[in-house]
HTML snippet that shows the backbone in 3Dmol.js (N, CA, C, O; Angstrom):
<script src="https://3Dmol.org/build/3Dmol-min.js"></script>
<div id="view" style="width:600px;height:400px;position:relative"></div>
<script>
const pdb = `
ATOM      1  N   MET A   1      -0.496 -17.245 -20.416  1.00  0.00           N
ATOM      2  CA  MET A   1       0.984 -17.011 -20.803  1.00  0.00           C
ATOM      3  C   MET A   1       1.614 -18.252 -20.428  1.00  0.00           C
ATOM      4  O   MET A   1       2.429 -18.626 -21.271  1.00  0.00           O
ATOM      5  N   ASN A   2       1.515 -18.863 -19.616  1.00  0.00           N
ATOM      6  CA  ASN A   2       2.401 -20.148 -19.536  1.00  0.00           C
ATOM      7  C   ASN A   2       2.560 -21.202 -20.418  1.00  0.00           C
ATOM      8  O   ASN A   2       3.491 -22.007 -20.445  1.00  0.00           O
ATOM      9  N   GLU A   3       1.404 -21.134 -21.276  1.00  0.00           N
ATOM     10  CA  GLU A   3       1.340 -22.208 -22.337  1.00  0.00           C
ATOM     11  C   GLU A   3       2.242 -21.806 -23.507  1.00  0.00           C
ATOM     12  O   GLU A   3       2.580 -22.691 -24.293  1.00  0.00           O
ATOM     13  N   PHE A   4       2.693 -20.453 -23.707  1.00  0.00           N
ATOM     14  CA  PHE A   4       3.437 -20.033 -24.803  1.00  0.00           C
ATOM     15  C   PHE A   4       4.898 -19.724 -24.359  1.00  0.00           C
ATOM     16  O   PHE A   4       5.196 -19.488 -23.188  1.00  0.00           O
ATOM     17  N   LYS A   5       5.877 -19.748 -25.504  1.00  0.00           N
ATOM     18  CA  LYS A   5       7.209 -19.478 -25.092  1.00  0.00           C
ATOM     19  C   LYS A   5       7.462 -18.193 -25.820  1.00  0.00           C
ATOM     20  O   LYS A   5       6.724 -17.925 -26.768  1.00  0.00           O
ATOM     21  N   HIS A   6       8.332 -17.445 -25.515  1.00  0.00           N
ATOM     22  CA  HIS A   6       8.781 -16.091 -26.044  1.00  0.00           C
ATOM     23  C   HIS A   6       9.981 -16.366 -27.221  1.00  0.00           C
ATOM     24  O   HIS A   6      10.470 -17.490 -27.334  1.00  0.00           O
ATOM     25  N   ASN A   7      10.315 -15.481 -27.898  1.00  0.00           N
ATOM     26  CA  ASN A   7      11.085 -15.518 -28.764  1.00  0.00           C
ATOM     27  C   ASN A   7      12.666 -15.541 -27.988  1.00  0.00           C
ATOM     28  O   ASN A   7      13.598 -16.121 -28.544  1.00  0.00           O
ATOM     29  N   PHE A   8      12.812 -14.972 -26.891  1.00  0.00           N
ATOM     30  CA  PHE A   8      13.946 -14.882 -26.276  1.00  0.00           C
ATOM     31  C   PHE A   8      14.100 -16.362 -25.472  1.00  0.00           C
ATOM     32  O   PHE A   8      15.226 -16.746 -25.157  1.00  0.00           O
ATOM     33  N   ASP A   9      13.164 -16.993 -25.228  1.00  0.00           N
ATOM     34  CA  ASP A   9      13.301 -18.340 -24.684  1.00  0.00           C
ATOM     35  C   ASP A   9      13.829 -19.325 -25.936  1.00  0.00           C
ATOM     36  O   ASP A   9      14.598 -20.252 -25.685  1.00  0.00           O
ATOM     37  N   VAL A  10      13.481 -19.129 -26.955  1.00  0.00           N
ATOM     38  CA  VAL A  10      13.922 -19.917 -28.171  1.00  0.00           C
ATOM     39  C   VAL A  10      15.414 -19.640 -28.543  1.00  0.00           C
ATOM     40  O   VAL A  10      16.191 -20.580 -28.711  1.00  0.00           O
ATOM     41  N   HIS A  11      15.764 -18.468 -28.656  1.00  0.00           N
ATOM     42  CA  HIS A  11      17.219 -18.150 -29.058  1.00  0.00           C
ATOM     43  C   HIS A  11      17.580 -17.045 -28.245  1.00  0.00           C
ATOM     44  O   HIS A  11      16.747 -16.393 -27.616  1.00  0.00           O
ATOM     45  N   SER A  12      19.025 -16.774 -28.239  1.00  0.00           N
ATOM     46  CA  SER A  12      19.721 -15.769 -27.425  1.00  0.00           C
ATOM     47  C   SER A  12      19.810 -14.466 -28.203  1.00  0.00           C
ATOM     48  O   SER A  12      20.272 -13.518 -27.568  1.00  0.00           O
ATOM     49  N   PHE A  13      19.498 -14.276 -29.300  1.00  0.00           N
ATOM     50  CA  PHE A  13      19.713 -13.086 -30.022  1.00  0.00           C
ATOM     51  C   PHE A  13      18.882 -11.949 -29.771  1.00  0.00           C
ATOM     52  O   PHE A  13      17.653 -12.025 -29.740  1.00  0.00           O
ATOM     53  N   ASN A  14      19.619 -10.759 -29.568  1.00  0.00           N
ATOM     54  CA  ASN A  14      18.702  -9.614 -29.080  1.00  0.00           C
ATOM     55  C   ASN A  14      18.040  -8.803 -30.014  1.00  0.00           C
ATOM     56  O   ASN A  14      18.491  -7.704 -30.338  1.00  0.00           O
ATOM     57  N   THR A  15      16.912  -9.310 -30.509  1.00  0.00           N
ATOM     58  CA  THR A  15      16.271  -8.652 -31.714  1.00  0.00           C
ATOM     59  C   THR A  15      15.046  -7.900 -31.224  1.00  0.00           C
ATOM     60  O   THR A  15      14.636  -8.083 -30.078  1.00  0.00           O
ATOM     61  N   ARG A  16      14.411  -7.004 -32.118  1.00  0.00           N
ATOM     62  CA  ARG A  16      13.323  -6.034 -31.515  1.00  0.00           C
ATOM     63  C   ARG A  16      12.138  -7.022 -31.399  1.00  0.00           C
ATOM     64  O   ARG A  16      11.164  -6.526 -30.833  1.00  0.00           O
ATOM     65  N   HIS A  17      12.005  -8.190 -31.765  1.00  0.00           N
ATOM     66  CA  HIS A  17      10.777  -9.029 -31.561  1.00  0.00           C
ATOM     67  C   HIS A  17      11.175 -10.036 -30.483  1.00  0.00           C
ATOM     68  O   HIS A  17      10.654 -11.151 -30.518  1.00  0.00           O
ATOM     69  N   ARG A  18      11.943  -9.772 -29.655  1.00  0.00           N
ATOM     70  CA  ARG A  18      12.317 -10.789 -28.754  1.00  0.00           C
ATOM     71  C   ARG A  18      11.091 -11.054 -27.880  1.00  0.00           C
ATOM     72  O   ARG A  18      10.776 -12.210 -27.596  1.00  0.00           O
ATOM     73  N   ALA A  19      10.448 -10.075 -27.481  1.00  0.00           N
ATOM     74  CA  ALA A  19       9.311 -10.221 -26.457  1.00  0.00           C
ATOM     75  C   ALA A  19       8.069 -10.799 -27.099  1.00  0.00           C
ATOM     76  O   ALA A  19       7.090 -11.137 -26.434  1.00  0.00           O
ATOM     77  N   ASP A  20       8.143 -10.899 -28.402  1.00  0.00           N
ATOM     78  CA  ASP A  20       6.848 -11.652 -29.206  1.00  0.00           C
ATOM     79  C   ASP A  20       6.965 -12.988 -28.781  1.00  0.00           C
ATOM     80  O   ASP A  20       8.015 -13.522 -28.423  1.00  0.00           O
ATOM     81  N   LEU A  21       5.663 -13.601 -28.839  1.00  0.00           N
ATOM     82  CA  LEU A  21       5.369 -14.878 -28.445  1.00  0.00           C
ATOM     83  C   LEU A  21       5.964 -15.912 -29.709  1.00  0.00           C
ATOM     84  O   LEU A  21       5.936 -15.517 -30.874  1.00  0.00           O
ATOM     85  N   PHE A  22       6.347 -16.879 -29.450  1.00  0.00           N
ATOM     86  CA  PHE A  22       7.010 -17.959 -30.527  1.00  0.00           C
ATOM     87  C   PHE A  22       5.707 -18.925 -30.982  1.00  0.00           C
ATOM     88  O   PHE A  22       5.101 -19.429 -30.036  1.00  0.00           O
ATOM     89  N   PRO A  23       5.309 -19.172 -32.074  1.00  0.00           N
ATOM     90  CA  PRO A  23       4.061 -19.864 -32.508  1.00  0.00           C
ATOM     91  C   PRO A  23       4.704 -21.435 -32.213  1.00  0.00           C
ATOM     92  O   PRO A  23       5.806 -21.859 -32.560  1.00  0.00           O
ATOM     93  N   PRO A  24       3.657 -22.123 -31.474  1.00  0.00           N
ATOM     94  CA  PRO A  24       3.870 -23.476 -31.271  1.00  0.00           C
ATOM     95  C   PRO A  24       3.857 -24.226 -32.292  1.00  0.00           C
ATOM     96  O   PRO A  24       3.435 -23.699 -33.322  1.00  0.00           O
ATOM     97  N   THR A  25       4.229 -25.437 -32.353  1.00  0.00           N
ATOM     98  CA  THR A  25       4.289 -26.485 -33.376  1.00  0.00           C
ATOM     99  C   THR A  25       3.141 -26.976 -33.760  1.00  0.00           C
ATOM    100  O   THR A  25       2.979 -27.497 -34.863  1.00  0.00           O
ATOM    101  N   ILE A  26       2.042 -26.827 -32.688  1.00  0.00           N
ATOM    102  CA  ILE A  26       0.769 -27.284 -33.070  1.00  0.00           C
ATOM    103  C   ILE A  26       0.049 -26.483 -34.138  1.00  0.00           C
ATOM    104  O   ILE A  26       0.580 -25.412 -34.433  1.00  0.00           O
ATOM    105  N   THR A  27      -0.984 -26.790 -34.720  1.00  0.00           N
ATOM    106  CA  THR A  27      -1.541 -26.114 -35.743  1.00  0.00           C
ATOM    107  C   THR A  27      -2.844 -25.636 -35.439  1.00  0.00           C
ATOM    108  O   THR A  27      -3.560 -25.262 -36.368  1.00  0.00           O
ATOM    109  N   LEU A  28      -3.313 -25.591 -34.085  1.00  0.00           N
ATOM    110  CA  LEU A  28      -4.620 -25.141 -33.596  1.00  0.00           C
ATOM    111  C   LEU A  28      -4.733 -23.507 -33.973  1.00  0.00           C
ATOM    112  O   LEU A  28      -3.946 -22.623 -33.637  1.00  0.00           O
ATOM    113  N   SER A  29      -5.860 -23.392 -34.712  1.00  0.00           N
ATOM    114  CA  SER A  29      -5.880 -21.878 -34.988  1.00  0.00           C
ATOM    115  C   SER A  29      -6.112 -20.978 -33.859  1.00  0.00           C
ATOM    116  O   SER A  29      -5.784 -19.792 -33.891  1.00  0.00           O
ATOM    117  N   LYS A  30      -6.729 -21.594 -32.770  1.00  0.00           N
ATOM    118  CA  LYS A  30      -7.017 -20.560 -31.723  1.00  0.00           C
ATOM    119  C   LYS A  30      -5.568 -19.924 -31.043  1.00  0.00           C
ATOM    120  O   LYS A  30      -5.412 -18.743 -30.732  1.00  0.00           O
ATOM    121  N   TYR A  31      -4.589 -20.981 -30.900  1.00  0.00           N
ATOM    122  CA  TYR A  31      -3.431 -20.399 -30.458  1.00  0.00           C
ATOM    123  C   TYR A  31      -2.764 -19.610 -31.394  1.00  0.00           C
ATOM    124  O   TYR A  31      -1.937 -18.817 -30.944  1.00  0.00           O
ATOM    125  N   HIS A  32      -2.959 -19.658 -32.706  1.00  0.00           N
ATOM    126  CA  HIS A  32      -2.206 -18.883 -33.565  1.00  0.00           C
ATOM    127  C   HIS A  32      -2.978 -17.401 -33.669  1.00  0.00           C
ATOM    128  O   HIS A  32      -2.317 -16.427 -34.030  1.00  0.00           O
ATOM    129  N   LYS A  33      -4.195 -17.279 -33.389  1.00  0.00           N
ATOM    130  CA  LYS A  33      -4.796 -16.132 -33.234  1.00  0.00           C
ATOM    131  C   LYS A  33      -4.487 -15.407 -32.146  1.00  0.00           C
ATOM    132  O   LYS A  33      -4.183 -14.222 -32.275  1.00  0.00           O
ATOM    133  N   ARG A  34      -4.525 -16.062 -30.828  1.00  0.00           N
ATOM    134  CA  ARG A  34      -3.831 -15.473 -29.648  1.00  0.00           C
ATOM    135  C   ARG A  34      -2.449 -14.965 -29.935  1.00  0.00           C
ATOM    136  O   ARG A  34      -2.112 -13.828 -29.605  1.00  0.00           O
ATOM    137  N   ILE A  35      -1.673 -15.776 -30.528  1.00  0.00           N
ATOM    138  CA  ILE A  35      -0.278 -15.151 -30.563  1.00  0.00           C
ATOM    139  C   ILE A  35      -0.237 -14.050 -31.642  1.00  0.00           C
ATOM    140  O   ILE A  35       0.580 -13.135 -31.546  1.00  0.00           O
ATOM    141  N   LYS A  36      -0.986 -14.117 -32.525  1.00  0.00           N
ATOM    142  CA  LYS A  36      -1.040 -12.921 -33.427  1.00  0.00           C
ATOM    143  C   LYS A  36      -1.544 -11.645 -32.873  1.00  0.00           C
ATOM    144  O   LYS A  36      -1.114 -10.576 -33.306  1.00  0.00           O
ATOM    145  N   ILE A  37      -2.434 -11.704 -31.937  1.00  0.00           N
ATOM    146  CA  ILE A  37      -2.986 -10.551 -31.202  1.00  0.00           C
ATOM    147  C   ILE A  37      -1.880 -10.014 -30.352  1.00  0.00           C
ATOM    148  O   ILE A  37      -1.386  -8.894 -30.476  1.00  0.00           O
ATOM    149  N   PHE A  38      -1.492 -11.045 -29.358  1.00  0.00           N
ATOM    150  CA  PHE A  38      -0.251 -10.268 -28.533  1.00  0.00           C
ATOM    151  C   PHE A  38       0.909  -9.907 -29.128  1.00  0.00           C
ATOM    152  O   PHE A  38       1.547  -8.966 -28.655  1.00  0.00           O
ATOM    153  N   ASN A  39       1.408 -10.661 -30.366  1.00  0.00           N
ATOM    154  CA  ASN A  39       2.326  -9.927 -30.983  1.00  0.00           C
ATOM    155  C   ASN A  39       2.397  -8.645 -31.811  1.00  0.00           C
ATOM    156  O   ASN A  39       3.424  -8.126 -32.248  1.00  0.00           O
ATOM    157  N   HIS A  40       0.881  -8.130 -31.988  1.00  0.00           N
ATOM    158  CA  HIS A  40       0.676  -6.807 -32.692  1.00  0.00           C
ATOM    159  C   HIS A  40       0.562  -5.649 -31.450  1.00  0.00           C
ATOM    160  O   HIS A  40       0.274  -4.483 -31.720  1.00  0.00           O
ATOM    161  N   LEU A  41       0.812  -6.090 -30.104  1.00  0.00           N
ATOM    162  CA  LEU A  41       0.594  -5.157 -29.145  1.00  0.00           C
ATOM    163  C   LEU A  41       2.034  -4.275 -29.233  1.00  0.00           C
ATOM    164  O   LEU A  41       3.048  -4.777 -29.719  1.00  0.00           O
ATOM    165  N   PRO A  42       1.998  -2.974 -28.731  1.00  0.00           N
ATOM    166  CA  PRO A  42       3.170  -2.180 -28.581  1.00  0.00           C
ATOM    167  C   PRO A  42       4.263  -2.815 -27.823  1.00  0.00           C
ATOM    168  O   PRO A  42       4.048  -3.612 -26.910  1.00  0.00           O
ATOM    169  N   GLN A  43       5.184  -2.533 -28.125  1.00  0.00           N
ATOM    170  CA  GLN A  43       6.579  -3.173 -27.270  1.00  0.00           C
ATOM    171  C   GLN A  43       6.324  -2.974 -25.680  1.00  0.00           C
ATOM    172  O   GLN A  43       6.397  -3.912 -24.886  1.00  0.00           O
ATOM    173  N   HIS A  44       6.050  -1.790 -25.354  1.00  0.00           N
ATOM    174  CA  HIS A  44       6.127  -1.044 -23.936  1.00  0.00           C
ATOM    175  C   HIS A  44       5.028  -2.038 -23.157  1.00  0.00           C
ATOM    176  O   HIS A  44       5.171  -2.300 -21.962  1.00  0.00           O
ATOM    177  N   ILE A  45       3.966  -2.543 -23.916  1.00  0.00           N
ATOM    178  CA  ILE A  45       2.892  -3.469 -23.134  1.00  0.00           C
ATOM    179  C   ILE A  45       3.291  -4.957 -23.005  1.00  0.00           C
ATOM    180  O   ILE A  45       3.086  -5.651 -22.009  1.00  0.00           O
ATOM    181  N   LYS A  46       3.970  -5.401 -24.301  1.00  0.00           N
ATOM    182  CA  LYS A  46       4.356  -6.703 -24.116  1.00  0.00           C
ATOM    183  C   LYS A  46       5.424  -6.958 -23.036  1.00  0.00           C
ATOM    184  O   LYS A  46       5.452  -8.054 -22.477  1.00  0.00           O
ATOM    185  N   HIS A  47       6.344  -5.944 -22.705  1.00  0.00           N
ATOM    186  CA  HIS A  47       7.227  -6.170 -21.847  1.00  0.00           C
ATOM    187  C   HIS A  47       6.703  -6.099 -20.394  1.00  0.00           C
ATOM    188  O   HIS A  47       7.481  -6.267 -19.454  1.00  0.00           O
ATOM    189  N   LEU A  48       5.298  -5.835 -20.193  1.00  0.00           N
ATOM    190  CA  LEU A  48       4.700  -5.769 -18.860  1.00  0.00           C
ATOM    191  C   LEU A  48       4.045  -7.201 -18.557  1.00  0.00           C
ATOM    192  O   LEU A  48       3.511  -7.362 -17.459  1.00  0.00           O
ATOM    193  N   PHE A  49       4.065  -8.146 -19.400  1.00  0.00           N
ATOM    194  CA  PHE A  49       3.451  -9.420 -19.124  1.00  0.00           C
ATOM    195  C   PHE A  49       3.774 -10.324 -17.896  1.00  0.00           C
ATOM    196  O   PHE A  49       3.126 -11.328 -17.600  1.00  0.00           O
ATOM    197  N   TYR A  50       4.873  -9.837 -17.207  1.00  0.00           N
ATOM    198  CA  TYR A  50       5.368 -10.518 -16.031  1.00  0.00           C
ATOM    199  C   TYR A  50       4.625  -9.998 -14.881  1.00  0.00           C
ATOM    200  O   TYR A  50       4.473 -10.757 -13.925  1.00  0.00           O
ATOM    201  N   ASN A  51       4.055  -8.608 -14.825  1.00  0.00           N
ATOM    202  CA  ASN A  51       3.392  -8.108 -13.927  1.00  0.00           C
ATOM    203  C   ASN A  51       1.942  -8.000 -14.489  1.00  0.00           C
ATOM    204  O   ASN A  51       1.633  -7.062 -15.224  1.00  0.00           O
ATOM    205  N   ILE A  52       1.152  -8.870 -14.171  1.00  0.00           N
ATOM    206  CA  ILE A  52      -0.113  -8.850 -14.704  1.00  0.00           C
ATOM    207  C   ILE A  52      -1.033  -7.703 -14.468  1.00  0.00           C
ATOM    208  O   ILE A  52      -1.688  -7.234 -15.398  1.00  0.00           O
ATOM    209  N   LYS A  53      -1.103  -7.249 -13.292  1.00  0.00           N
ATOM    210  CA  LYS A  53      -1.750  -5.874 -12.804  1.00  0.00           C
ATOM    211  C   LYS A  53      -1.518  -4.728 -13.886  1.00  0.00           C
ATOM    212  O   LYS A  53      -2.412  -4.180 -14.532  1.00  0.00           O
ATOM    213  N   LYS A  54      -0.073  -4.451 -13.969  1.00  0.00           N
ATOM    214  CA  LYS A  54       0.124  -3.427 -14.838  1.00  0.00           C
ATOM    215  C   LYS A  54      -0.100  -3.638 -16.368  1.00  0.00           C
ATOM    216  O   LYS A  54      -0.460  -2.709 -17.093  1.00  0.00           O
ATOM    217  N   PHE A  55       0.177  -5.168 -16.921  1.00  0.00           N
ATOM    218  CA  PHE A  55      -0.241  -5.330 -18.070  1.00  0.00           C
ATOM    219  C   PHE A  55      -1.783  -5.184 -18.445  1.00  0.00           C
ATOM    220  O   PHE A  55      -2.162  -4.751 -19.533  1.00  0.00           O
ATOM    221  N   LYS A  56      -2.549  -5.557 -17.515  1.00  0.00           N
ATOM    222  CA  LYS A  56      -3.920  -5.389 -17.664  1.00  0.00           C
ATOM    223  C   LYS A  56      -4.442  -3.819 -17.707  1.00  0.00           C
ATOM    224  O   LYS A  56      -5.350  -3.453 -18.453  1.00  0.00           O
ATOM    225  N   ALA A  57      -3.894  -3.141 -17.001  1.00  0.00           N
ATOM    226  CA  ALA A  57      -4.016  -1.431 -16.875  1.00  0.00           C
ATOM    227  C   ALA A  57      -3.660  -0.928 -18.297  1.00  0.00           C
ATOM    228  O   ALA A  57      -4.453  -0.266 -18.967  1.00  0.00           O
ATOM    229  N   ALA A  58      -2.359  -1.296 -18.739  1.00  0.00           N
ATOM    230  CA  ALA A  58      -1.785  -0.877 -20.154  1.00  0.00           C
ATOM    231  C   ALA A  58      -2.666  -1.322 -21.199  1.00  0.00           C
ATOM    232  O   ALA A  58      -2.932  -0.590 -22.152  1.00  0.00           O
ATOM    233  N   LEU A  59      -3.138  -2.493 -21.073  1.00  0.00           N
ATOM    234  CA  LEU A  59      -3.859  -3.223 -22.165  1.00  0.00           C
ATOM    235  C   LEU A  59      -5.077  -2.496 -22.334  1.00  0.00           C
ATOM    236  O   LEU A  59      -5.434  -2.063 -23.429  1.00  0.00           O
ATOM    237  N   LYS A  60      -5.796  -2.335 -21.151  1.00  0.00           N
ATOM    238  CA  LYS A  60      -7.123  -1.560 -21.056  1.00  0.00           C
ATOM    239  C   LYS A  60      -6.988  -0.060 -21.747  1.00  0.00           C
ATOM    240  O   LYS A  60      -7.742   0.356 -22.627  1.00  0.00           O
ATOM    241  N   LYS A  61      -6.005   0.583 -21.239  1.00  0.00           N
ATOM    242  CA  LYS A  61      -5.907   1.936 -21.748  1.00  0.00           C
ATOM    243  C   LYS A  61      -5.552   2.010 -23.354  1.00  0.00           C
ATOM    244  O   LYS A  61      -5.927   2.926 -24.087  1.00  0.00           O
ATOM    245  N   PHE A  62      -4.827   0.976 -23.734  1.00  0.00           N
ATOM    246  CA  PHE A  62      -4.520   0.995 -25.207  1.00  0.00           C
ATOM    247  C   PHE A  62      -5.706   0.649 -25.959  1.00  0.00           C
ATOM    248  O   PHE A  62      -5.938   1.262 -27.001  1.00  0.00           O
ATOM    249  N   LEU A  63      -6.456  -0.229 -25.570  1.00  0.00           N
ATOM    250  CA  LEU A  63      -7.569  -0.612 -26.330  1.00  0.00           C
ATOM    251  C   LEU A  63      -8.738   0.385 -26.179  1.00  0.00           C
ATOM    252  O   LEU A  63      -9.616   0.469 -27.038  1.00  0.00           O
ATOM    253  N   LEU A  64      -8.721   1.123 -25.081  1.00  0.00           N
ATOM    254  CA  LEU A  64      -9.901   2.161 -25.083  1.00  0.00           C
ATOM    255  C   LEU A  64      -9.716   3.318 -25.883  1.00  0.00           C
ATOM    256  O   LEU A  64     -10.667   3.891 -26.415  1.00  0.00           O
ATOM    257  N   LEU A  65      -8.101   3.828 -26.034  1.00  0.00           N
ATOM    258  CA  LEU A  65      -7.692   4.778 -26.726  1.00  0.00           C
ATOM    259  C   LEU A  65      -7.759   4.371 -28.305  1.00  0.00           C
ATOM    260  O   LEU A  65      -8.067   5.179 -29.182  1.00  0.00           O
ATOM    261  N   GLY A  66      -7.441   3.062 -28.534  1.00  0.00           N
ATOM    262  CA  GLY A  66      -7.592   2.696 -29.943  1.00  0.00           C
ATOM    263  C   GLY A  66      -8.872   2.606 -30.554  1.00  0.00           C
ATOM    264  O   GLY A  66      -9.056   2.747 -31.763  1.00  0.00           O
ATOM    265  N   SER A  67      -9.896   2.333 -29.579  1.00  0.00           N
ATOM    266  CA  SER A  67     -11.315   1.885 -30.007  1.00  0.00           C
ATOM    267  C   SER A  67     -11.373   1.253 -31.239  1.00  0.00           C
ATOM    268  O   SER A  67     -11.917   1.782 -32.208  1.00  0.00           O
ATOM    269  N   PHE A  68     -10.804   0.059 -31.276  1.00  0.00           N
ATOM    270  CA  PHE A  68     -10.836  -0.906 -32.342  1.00  0.00           C
ATOM    271  C   PHE A  68     -12.098  -1.894 -32.450  1.00  0.00           C
ATOM    272  O   PHE A  68     -12.353  -2.758 -31.610  1.00  0.00           O
ATOM    273  N   TYR A  69     -12.896  -1.623 -33.680  1.00  0.00           N
ATOM    274  CA  TYR A  69     -14.055  -2.401 -33.786  1.00  0.00           C
ATOM    275  C   TYR A  69     -13.837  -3.749 -34.134  1.00  0.00           C
ATOM    276  O   TYR A  69     -14.447  -4.666 -33.584  1.00  0.00           O
ATOM    277  N   THR A  70     -12.977  -3.919 -35.040  1.00  0.00           N
ATOM    278  CA  THR A  70     -12.594  -5.219 -35.528  1.00  0.00           C
ATOM    279  C   THR A  70     -11.170  -5.600 -35.247  1.00  0.00           C
ATOM    280  O   THR A  70     -10.332  -4.851 -34.745  1.00  0.00           O
ATOM    281  N   LEU A  71     -10.964  -6.975 -35.665  1.00  0.00           N
ATOM    282  CA  LEU A  71      -9.432  -7.295 -35.525  1.00  0.00           C
ATOM    283  C   LEU A  71      -8.581  -6.726 -36.612  1.00  0.00           C
ATOM    284  O   LEU A  71      -7.404  -6.399 -36.461  1.00  0.00           O
ATOM    285  N   ASP A  72      -9.310  -6.626 -37.791  1.00  0.00           N
ATOM    286  CA  ASP A  72      -8.527  -5.885 -38.948  1.00  0.00           C
ATOM    287  C   ASP A  72      -8.063  -4.554 -38.619  1.00  0.00           C
ATOM    288  O   ASP A  72      -6.922  -4.157 -38.855  1.00  0.00           O
ATOM    289  N   GLU A  73      -9.108  -3.779 -37.987  1.00  0.00           N
ATOM    290  CA  GLU A  73      -8.481  -2.347 -37.497  1.00  0.00           C
ATOM    291  C   GLU A  73      -7.355  -2.741 -36.564  1.00  0.00           C
ATOM    292  O   GLU A  73      -6.195  -2.430 -36.836  1.00  0.00           O
ATOM    293  N   TYR A  74      -7.644  -3.367 -35.550  1.00  0.00           N
ATOM    294  CA  TYR A  74      -6.331  -3.651 -34.607  1.00  0.00           C
ATOM    295  C   TYR A  74      -5.006  -3.842 -35.287  1.00  0.00           C
ATOM    296  O   TYR A  74      -3.979  -3.236 -34.980  1.00  0.00           O
ATOM    297  N   TYR A  75      -5.129  -4.795 -36.298  1.00  0.00           N
ATOM    298  CA  TYR A  75      -3.916  -5.339 -37.078  1.00  0.00           C
ATOM    299  C   TYR A  75      -3.472  -4.233 -37.856  1.00  0.00           C
ATOM    300  O   TYR A  75      -2.253  -4.193 -38.027  1.00  0.00           O
ATOM    301  N   ASP A  76      -4.138  -3.335 -38.364  1.00  0.00           N
ATOM    302  CA  ASP A  76      -3.817  -2.151 -39.213  1.00  0.00           C
ATOM    303  C   ASP A  76      -3.137  -1.100 -38.713  1.00  0.00           C
ATOM    304  O   ASP A  76      -2.363  -0.467 -39.431  1.00  0.00           O
ATOM    305  N   TRP A  77      -3.386  -0.719 -37.151  1.00  0.00           N
ATOM    306  CA  TRP A  77      -2.708   0.371 -36.715  1.00  0.00           C
ATOM    307  C   TRP A  77      -1.295   0.401 -37.012  1.00  0.00           C
ATOM    308  O   TRP A  77      -0.671  -0.657 -37.097  1.00  0.00           O
ATOM    309  N   ASN A  78      -0.724   1.542 -37.181  1.00  0.00           N
ATOM    310  CA  ASN A  78       0.656   1.702 -37.563  1.00  0.00           C
ATOM    311  C   ASN A  78       1.536   2.054 -36.340  1.00  0.00           C
ATOM    312  O   ASN A  78       2.431   1.268 -36.030  1.00  0.00           O
ATOM    313  N   SER A  79       1.361   3.063 -35.701  1.00  0.00           N
ATOM    314  CA  SER A  79       2.072   3.530 -34.579  1.00  0.00           C
ATOM    315  C   SER A  79       1.370   4.210 -33.384  1.00  0.00           C
ATOM    316  O   SER A  79       0.165   4.460 -33.408  1.00  0.00           O
ATOM    317  N   MET A  80       2.065   4.462 -32.475  1.00  0.00           N
ATOM    318  CA  MET A  80       1.508   4.986 -31.329  1.00  0.00           C
ATOM    319  C   MET A  80       0.911   6.476 -31.539  1.00  0.00           C
ATOM    320  O   MET A  80       0.019   6.994 -30.866  1.00  0.00           O
ATOM    321  N   SER A  81       1.571   7.010 -32.567  1.00  0.00           N
ATOM    322  CA  SER A  81       1.102   8.409 -32.904  1.00  0.00           C
ATOM    323  C   SER A  81      -0.399   8.337 -33.593  1.00  0.00           C
ATOM    324  O   SER A  81      -1.070   9.333 -33.861  1.00  0.00           O
ATOM    325  N   ASP A  82      -0.757   7.111 -33.803  1.00  0.00           N
ATOM    326  CA  ASP A  82      -2.186   6.935 -34.585  1.00  0.00           C
ATOM    327  C   ASP A  82      -3.052   6.991 -33.259  1.00  0.00           C
ATOM    328  O   ASP A  82      -4.131   7.564 -33.411  1.00  0.00           O
ATOM    329  N   LEU A  83      -2.831   6.585 -32.188  1.00  0.00           N
ATOM    330  CA  LEU A  83      -3.554   6.480 -31.230  1.00  0.00           C
ATOM    331  C   LEU A  83      -3.523   7.843 -30.047  1.00  0.00           C
ATOM    332  O   LEU A  83      -3.952   7.825 -28.893  1.00  0.00           O
ATOM    333  N   GLY A  84      -2.917   8.891 -30.727  1.00  0.00           N
ATOM    334  CA  GLY A  84      -2.925  10.152 -29.677  1.00  0.00           C
ATOM    335  C   GLY A  84      -2.042  10.221 -28.600  1.00  0.00           C
ATOM    336  O   GLY A  84      -0.829  10.184 -28.805  1.00  0.00           O
ATOM    337  N   THR A  85      -2.573  10.333 -27.309  1.00  0.00           N
ATOM    338  CA  THR A  85      -1.767  10.437 -26.284  1.00  0.00           C
ATOM    339  C   THR A  85      -1.428   9.343 -25.433  1.00  0.00           C
ATOM    340  O   THR A  85      -1.103   9.526 -24.260  1.00  0.00           O
ATOM    341  N   LEU A  86      -1.484   8.304 -25.920  1.00  0.00           N
ATOM    342  CA  LEU A  86      -1.547   6.875 -25.268  1.00  0.00           C
ATOM    343  C   LEU A  86      -0.075   6.962 -24.557  1.00  0.00           C
ATOM    344  O   LEU A  86       0.067   6.507 -23.422  1.00  0.00           O
ATOM    345  N   ILE A  87       1.061   7.587 -25.291  1.00  0.00           N
ATOM    346  CA  ILE A  87       2.485   7.259 -24.697  1.00  0.00           C
ATOM    347  C   ILE A  87       2.562   7.863 -23.452  1.00  0.00           C
ATOM    348  O   ILE A  87       3.586   7.755 -22.777  1.00  0.00           O
TER     349      ILE A  87
END
`;
const viewer = $3Dmol.createViewer("view");
viewer.addModel(pdb, "pdb");
viewer.setStyle({}, {cartoon: {color: "spectrum"}});
viewer.zoomTo();
viewer.render();
</script>
């Protein structure tokens, strides 16, 4: 997480995607894949990145309930209601 900046580090606008990771200027695909995966997480999980213990617990619960078999399935989920009782 220390390698990446967040949108709120780059600008001061209070947008709904301010907790998303800001893509670095380098063109390495491994960084872009990691950023894309993080940015598709639900907002309440992204806001836990400062507390690694809570972040890992919430992420594990989300992934177990989602049962994503491919990255495409993960990218295509629409809302928390798709995942049942995760909230």
